[in-house]
C-alpha positions in Angstrom: 161.4 99.6 51.3 157.7 98.9 51.8 156.3 95.9 50.0 152.7 95.6 48.6 149.8 94.4 50.7 148.9 91.2 48.7 146.8 88.4 50.1 148.9 85.9 51.9 148.1 83.2 49.3 149.5 85.3 46.4 152.9 86.5 45.3 153.5 89.4 43.0 154.5 88.4 39.5 155.6 90.7 36.7 155.9 90.7 33.0 158.9 92.6 31.5 158.5 93.7 27.9 161.9 93.4 26.2 161.1 92.4 22.6 161.9 95.6 20.7 164.8 96.0 18.4 165.9 99.4 19.7 166.3 101.0 16.3 166.5 104.5 17.7 169.7 103.4 19.5 171.6 102.0 16.5 174.4 101.2 16.2 174.5 100.3 19.9 171.7 97.8 19.4 173.0 96.1 16.2 174.4 93.3 18.3 172.9 93.9 21.8 169.2 94.3 22.7 168.5 97.7 24.2 167.5 96.4 27.6 171.0 94.7 27.9 173.0 97.8 27.1 175.4 98.6 30.0 173.9 101.5 32.0 175.9 102.8 34.9 178.0 99.7 34.7 175.3 97.0 34.7 172.8 95.8 32.1 169.9 98.2 31.9 167.4 95.5 33.1 169.4 95.0 36.3 168.0 98.3 37.6 164.4 97.3 36.8 164.9 93.8 38.3 166.5 95.1 41.5 163.7 97.6 41.9 161.0 95.1 41.2 162.4 92.7 43.8 162.7 95.6 46.3 158.9 96.2 45.9 158.0 92.6 46.5 158.1 91.0 43.1 159.2 87.4 43.3 158.7 86.1 39.8 159.3 87.8 36.4 158.3 86.6 32.9 160.4 88.1 30.1 158.5 88.8 26.9 161.3 88.5 24.4 161.7 88.6 20.6 164.8 90.3 19.3 168.0 88.3 20.2 166.0 86.4 22.8 168.7 84.0 23.8 170.9 86.9 25.1 168.5 87.5 27.9 168.7 83.9 29.1 172.5 84.2 29.0 172.5 87.4 31.0 170.0 86.6 33.7 169.5 82.8 33.8 166.9 81.6 36.2 167.0 84.9 38.1 168.5 83.5 41.3 171.3 86.1 41.3 168.6 88.8 41.8 166.5 86.8 44.3 163.9 86.2 41.6 162.4 83.4 39.5 162.7 84.3 35.8 160.8 82.6 32.9 161.2 83.5 29.2 158.4 83.6 26.6 159.4 84.4 23.0 157.3 85.8 20.2 158.0 84.2 16.9 156.6 87.4 15.2 156.1 90.7 16.9 152.6 90.9 18.5 152.5 94.5 19.8 152.4 95.5 23.4 149.1 93.8 24.2 149.9 90.6 22.2 153.3 90.4 24.0 151.7 90.7 27.4 149.1 88.0 26.5 151.8 85.7 25.2 153.9 86.1 28.3 150.9 85.5 30.5 150.9 81.8 29.7 153.9 81.5 32.0 152.2 83.3 35.0 151.2 81.2 38.0 148.9 83.6 39.8 145.1 83.4 40.0 142.7 85.3 37.7 142.0 87.9 40.4 145.6 88.6 41.2 147.5 91.8 40.2 150.2 91.5 37.6 152.9 94.2 37.2 153.9 95.0 33.6 157.1 96.9 32.9 158.5 98.3 29.7 162.1 97.4 29.3 163.3 100.9 28.3 162.1 103.1 31.3 164.0 104.4 34.2 161.7 105.5 37.0 161.8 106.5 40.6 158.1 106.0 41.3 156.7 103.9 44.1 155.6 100.6 42.6 154.2 99.4 45.9 151.9 102.5 46.1 150.8 101.9 42.6 149.9 98.2 43.3 148.2 99.2 46.6 146.0 101.8 44.8 145.1 99.1 42.3 144.1 96.7 45.0 142.2 99.2 47.2 140.1 100.4 44.3 139.5 97.1 42.6 140.7 98.4 39.2 141.0 96.5 36.0 144.2 98.3 35.2 146.2 101.0 37.0 148.7 103.0 35.0 151.7 105.0 36.2 151.3 108.5 34.8 154.1 111.1 34.8 154.2 114.8 33.9 156.3 116.1 31.1 157.0 119.6 29.7 155.9 118.6 26.2 153.2 116.0 26.2 152.5 116.6 22.5 155.5 114.3 21.8 153.9 111.4 23.7 150.1 111.8 23.6 148.4 112.4 26.9 146.1 110.6 29.4 143.4 112.8 31.1 141.9 111.7 34.4 138.8 112.5 36.5 139.3 114.0 40.0 139.0 110.5 41.5 141.9 109.2 39.3 139.8 107.4 36.7 141.4 107.5 33.3 138.9 109.1 30.8 140.7 108.8 27.5 143.9 108.0 25.6 144.6 110.8 23.3 147.0 110.6 20.3 149.8 113.2 19.8 148.3 116.6 19.4 149.7 120.2 19.3 147.2 121.2 22.0 147.3 118.5 24.7 144.6 118.7 27.4 147.0 117.6 30.1 150.7 117.2 30.7 150.3 113.7 32.1 151.4 110.8 29.9 151.5 107.1 30.0 154.7 106.3 31.8 154.9 102.6 30.8 154.3 100.7 34.1 151.0 99.0 34.5 149.2 96.9 37.1 146.7 94.5 35.4 144.2 92.3 36.9 145.2 88.8 35.6 141.7 88.3 34.2 142.1 91.4 32.0 145.3 90.0 30.5 143.6 86.7 29.8 140.8 88.6 27.9 143.4 89.9 25.3 143.1 87.7 22.1 146.0 85.2 22.0 148.4 85.1 19.1 147.1 88.4 17.6 148.8 91.8 17.2 147.2 94.0 19.9 148.2 97.5 21.2 147.2 98.1 24.8 147.4 101.9 24.2 145.2 101.9 21.1 142.9 98.9 21.7 143.0 97.4 25.2 142.9 100.5 27.4 140.3 102.5 25.3 138.2 99.3 25.1 138.2 98.9 28.8 137.2 102.5 29.3 134.4 102.3 26.7 133.1 99.2 28.5 132.9 101.0 31.8 135.8 99.2 33.5 137.8 101.0 36.1 141.1 102.2 34.6 143.0 104.2 37.1 146.0 106.6 36.8 148.7 106.6 39.5 150.0 110.1 39.0 153.5 110.8 40.1 156.2 113.5 39.5 159.3 111.6 40.5 162.3 110.8 38.2 161.2 109.3 34.9 163.1 108.8 31.6 162.5 106.8 28.4 166.0 105.7 27.4 165.1 105.0 23.8 167.5 107.5 22.2 171.3 107.9 22.5 170.9 111.2 24.3 168.5 109.7 26.8 170.6 106.6 27.3 173.6 108.7 28.1 171.6 110.9 30.4 170.1 107.9 32.3 173.5 106.4 32.9 175.0 109.6 34.1 172.0 110.3 36.4 172.4 106.9 38.0 176.1 107.5 38.6 175.5 111.0 40.0 172.7 109.8 42.3 169.9 111.7 40.7 168.1 108.4 40.6 168.9 105.7 43.2 169.0 102.2 42.0 169.1 99.1 44.2 171.4 97.6 41.6 174.1 100.3 42.5 174.2 100.5 46.2 176.3 103.4 47.4 177.3 104.6 43.9 177.3 108.4 43.5 179.9 110.8 42.1 181.4 112.4 39.0 182.5 109.1 37.5 182.3 105.3 37.8 185.4 103.3 36.9 184.8 99.6 36.2 187.3 96.8 36.8 190.7 97.5 35.1 189.8 101.0 33.9 192.8 103.3 33.7 192.3 107.1 34.0 195.4 109.3 34.1 195.6 111.8 37.0 196.0 114.4 34.3 192.7 113.6 32.6 189.3 115.1 33.5 186.5 112.6 33.8 183.3 114.2 35.1 179.5 114.5 34.8 178.6 111.0 35.7 180.8 109.3 33.1 181.2 105.6 33.1 184.7 104.2 32.1 184.3 100.6 31.1 186.3 97.6 32.1 189.9 97.9 30.9 189.1 101.2 29.1 191.8 103.9 29.1 191.6 107.7 29.4 195.0 109.2 28.8 196.7 112.4 30.2 195.1 115.6 28.9 191.9 114.0 27.7 188.6 115.4 28.8 185.5 113.3 29.1 182.2 114.7 30.5 178.8 113.1 30.8 179.6 110.1 28.6 179.6 106.3 28.5 182.9 104.6 27.5 182.5 100.9 26.9 184.9 98.1 27.8 188.4 98.5 26.2 187.7 101.9 24.7 190.7 104.3 24.5 190.6 108.1 24.7 193.9 109.4 23.6 195.7 112.5 25.1 194.0 115.8 24.2 190.8 114.2 23.0 187.5 115.7 24.1 184.3 113.6 24.6 181.1 115.2 25.8 177.6 113.6 26.1 178.6 110.7 23.9 178.9 106.9 23.8 182.2 105.3 22.7 181.7 101.6 21.9 183.7 98.6 23.0 187.3 98.7 21.8 186.8 102.0 19.9 189.5 104.6 19.9 189.3 108.4 19.9 192.6 109.9 18.8 194.4 112.9 20.1 192.8 116.2 19.1 189.5 114.6 18.1 186.3 116.2 19.6 183.0 114.3 20.1 179.8 116.1 21.3 176.5 114.2 21.4 178.0 111.3 19.3 177.7 107.5 19.2 180.8 105.6 18.2 180.3 102.0 17.4 182.4 99.1 18.7 185.9 98.9 17.3 185.6 102.2 15.4 188.6 104.6 15.1 188.2 108.4 15.2 191.4 109.9 13.7 193.1 113.1 14.8 191.4 116.4 14.0 187.9 115.0 13.5 185.2 117.1 15.2 181.9 115.2 15.3 178.7 116.8 16.7 174.9 116.9 16.9 173.9 113.2 16.8 176.5 111.8 14.5 176.6 108.0 14.6 179.7 106.1 13.5 179.1 102.5 12.7 181.1 99.6 14.2 184.5 99.1 12.7 184.6 102.3 10.7 187.8 104.3 10.5 187.7 108.0 10.1 191.2 109.1 9.0 192.8 112.3 10.2 191.0 115.4 8.9 189.4 118.6 10.1 186.0 118.3 8.5 182.9 118.6 10.8 180.4 115.8 10.1 176.7 116.2 10.8 175.2 113.0 9.5 175.6 109.2 10.0 178.9 107.8 9.0 
């Protein structure tokens, strides 16, 4: 993979924004930060770190807040990824801009060097090296990755001039002027980061980027139509994991993995069970004869009993789905028990440790 064309005296550093609480993914994130959730068999951030390293990043600063110590436990000094990792923690949330500015205190690069900034909840197939090279060749203050979506009204949109210059950041509107949105990967000039007020709550989307544009600074868009997914919801989290397993997105963290399922160490799947659609079966998890699991994530030690059906769902660590139960687009928390006859659909979330006794009622709200 091609690396970026940096001056020989510089190395590419990155800031990884991982401070959010992941409330849209509860109950999965009650005990685990969103960026550490197992995604296609490894912590989500493993995919971002492996990709960053493949594109020439040598040093990463984690901007942490929620359960910050868990990131250190998971990644240590970064040597397992061929990286140097430093950790900067916010005592109180500072917004995207404040978090970037806080993390910048741990950077070692010069003021005129580029700094890659990644959001810790994005899966992307775009070419980071090409984005950095565009930034360097044009001498931009900031270069943003832009992606195209079918419904930009859900995200807001980022119009650009023919030469790629970003002209505005527009809030969510029923009549977007473009289908290009901010995809959450930025290349900043280090001096621009240093100009963000330290210790203050700042939004790059609402304050920093519009302020740069108003001041006449060059803010560029790197437009790209490759794979992109915000994994901030249960449905998107499941989709991202399945897409990685099936090879719709290639990850350097999963060399050679592609197929209908991924079985982790000690997983047991009966020959009479059907496990398809990019399903991950966690370590020591069990899928018994006659069960059907499609497009789902089964965490470590989960059990799917004979005759159970699990579709587009997450089953937490140590949770059990009994014979005859049906789950469609459901999140089951760690250690929960879904009794026989339960049919759960349409975004139901079962909290950790909850037991649903045998019944035939269809639930359609949080349990």
